[in-house]
C-alpha positions, 0 to 999 in steps of 0.5 A, spaced: 417 294 726 418 301 728 420 302 735 413 304 737 409 299 734 409 292 731 404 289 726 401 283 729 396 281 724 394 284 717 388 280 713 382 282 708 375 280 711 369 282 706 373 287 702 376 291 708 383 291 710 384 289 717 390 290 722 392 289 729 398 293 732 402 292 739 404 298 742 411 297 744 411 301 751 405 299 754 404 292 750 396 294 749 393 292 742 390 297 737 385 295 731 384 298 725 380 298 719 381 301 712 374 303 709 374 302 702 373 308 698 368 306 694 363 306 700 359 311 703 363 309 710 370 312 707 366 319 708 363 319 714 364 323 721 368 319 726 362 320 731 357 317 726 362 311 725 363 310 732 355 310 733 355 305 727 361 300 729 360 300 737 368 298 737 371 297 744 372 304 747 370 307 741 374 310 735 380 313 737 384 314 731 381 316 724 385 319 718 383 319 711 379 312 710 382 308 716 379 308 723 382 305 729 381 303 736 385 301 742 385 296 748 388 301 753 382 304 757 380 303 764 378 295 765 383 293 760 389 292 765 389 286 769 391 286 777 399 285 775 398 291 770 398 287 764 393 288 758 387 283 759 385 284 751 388 279 747 389 278 739 382 274 739 378 279 742 381 285 737 380 280 731 372 279 734 371 287 735 374 288 728 370 283 724 364 284 728 365 292 726 366 290 718 359 285 719 355 292 721 358 295 715 356 290 709 360 294 704 356 290 698 349 294 700 353 301 700 357 301 693 355 307 689 
């Protein structure tokens, strides 16, 4: 763990490496998908991926072959000021996005 973020989960789902981090100072979660380089998705623009994946709040991170989203948007905080999106929510968002990609059909 670094002082800004803590790894919560990391797993492989349908050939994609998925991870969830908790941002220390705000307590919200961020989800990430590593796009395999053998698929056309690794070279797609952020806008095209955003339209295809429909992740919560849109893609807020895209560097090389990793994309991510965060759960720190309007409506993501409860009345007591704490985040209201939990790990299961982020897992569902990530795995749903991967099912939309279907890498088997996209091999070169």
